[in-house]
C-alpha positions, 0 to 999 in steps of 0.5 A: 133718456138713452145715453148718448152713443149707446145705440152705436155701441150696441151696433158695433157689438152686434156687427162683431157677433155676426162676423164671429158667428159667420166663422171669421177668425177671432185673431183677425177680428182682434187685430183689425184696425191695428196698423204700424206707425212711426215711433210716437212721442207719448207712450201709452200708460201700459208701456210706461214700465217693464217687469223687473225680470225683463230688465235685468239682462239688458245693458246699462248706460249712464245718460243725461235727460234732455227732454221730458214727455208724457210717460218718458224722457229723451235721454242723451248719450255720447253717441245719440239721443234715445226716447226712454220710458220709465221703468216700474222699478223707478223710485224718487224722493217725494216732494219734488218732480221725479224727473227733470231736464238735466238729471243724470239717469241710469238706463236699461237699453231696449233690445228692440233696436235694429241698426241704431233705429227703433223697429216700426212700433209706436208702443216701444221705447229705446230704453227704460230709466231705472234710477237717477243720481241725487241732484246738485243744484236745481231751478224749481218753483212751487206748483203754479196752481194754488190749490195744488201747492200742498199735498194731503200732508201739508208738504210743499211740492216743488216743480223742478224745471232743470236739475244739476245746474251750478249757475243761474243766468238771469236774462233781462232787458231794459226795453222790449220788455222793460226791466223788471227788478222784482222778477230778478230779485225773485230769481236770485232767491231761487238761485240761492235755494237751488244752490246755484251761483247767480249772474245777470245778462242784460240783453238788447243794449243795442235798443237801450243801454241801462240807465244810471239807476239801473246800473246802480241797482245791478251793482247793489246786488253783488252778483256778476252783471254783463251788458250784452247784445245778441244782435251786435255781439257786444259783451258776448266774449265776457259772457262766454268767459262767465259760462265756460265750463259751467252747467248754466240754466237761463231764466227770465221773462218772455221776450228778453232774448234768451233764445237769441243769446243761445243762437249767438253763443252756440254755433248751429243751435237754431233756437226759435225766436219771436218778436215782442208784442209792440202794443205792450212790450211783453214777450211771447212764449217761444220756448215750450220746454227746457232744451240742452245745448253744448257750449264750445270749449273756450277756456277755463271756468271763472275762478272761485267756483267749486268743481261742477259735478261730473255728468254724462255727455257734458263736455269741457265747454259746459252746457247751456239750458234754455227754459220757457219764459216766466212772467210770474215766479212763485217762491216756496218760502214763508214770510219769516224766511224772506229777510234771510235772502236780502243780505243788505238787511243783515247789518241792520236787522239785529238793531230792530226794537222788535225781536220778530220784526217783519221790517214792514210797519214796526216802530224803531225798525232799523231796516226801514231807517236804513232805507230812509237814509239811503243805506239800502237801495229803495228798489230792493226794499220795494221788492221785499215789500211786494214779495211779503204781500204775495207769499204766505206769512 
């Protein structure tokens, strides 16, 4: 049986040969069908890099990655944003995403710029990313597909969502959608692993204020928690003071109002928002990729924090990065490491009878006894048990 489309392919070859035999110019034949178009978002793989010799004479500038695309990134400079390809000489450490939003990069600016705009060529970039600085604080997670979580050598690969952040603001709500303590607990672990200071913003208090149990839960975490509403403006001044001068990434479930908070905190942000599905009170994905916003300068950062790493084009007010909503969040840790991320276990874990106690079923477990006596919040222990079931031993 003939291969599908084979006859049509032969007709195209025959037609080309006939026109060439008739004397039509070969260059015109090769150029037929090409047309100029506006700059494309996706660069062809053949244009993803440039030879070393063609980049050495180009001017260098420091920029901040503000968006990721296939074969390139949107890099923000002091004057404007430019779409940049990745140079063939670019190298990054193995085991994590090569580039992510928030990375500080060195770019060789392309000569194909006319009066601040690209020439009309869909295969040109405004610059080429040569290198990136070492990261300081990142929001990351393992590859979402379990079959791809390990590379051929058994090393865990982490997908970096946002890099160079010093604060992780976990956005939650008590209604539409309802509070998910287990997801908050997971984000707190992600913050500690990514060397970010965590904080919680409980949004939508205009719909429902947190219950006494919820308030006790927030208090037990030992991190700043702000009750606020993007609709009424309640609590936003306190939240602005918490974020001032920081590099903050927002994270949380879909529908909790991260984009609405962006619009309330950043004048003219115009971040897209959507209503929550009423039948199940679950959020619908609105933000497709990480987006960077400049916070207006309102005052000094909260005390006690290390000075943030200086990044190009980041003003005194700091930056706020919105991320796609998550309903599940994998943890790149093993079961033996998990108790380290529950500080309330520390006073009791050394008192357990078993030296390698998992705090799940062992006899004479001091952690379980502390839960029964009300010394450890039951919500936190329940989160621990569920995480233990879902991660590798």
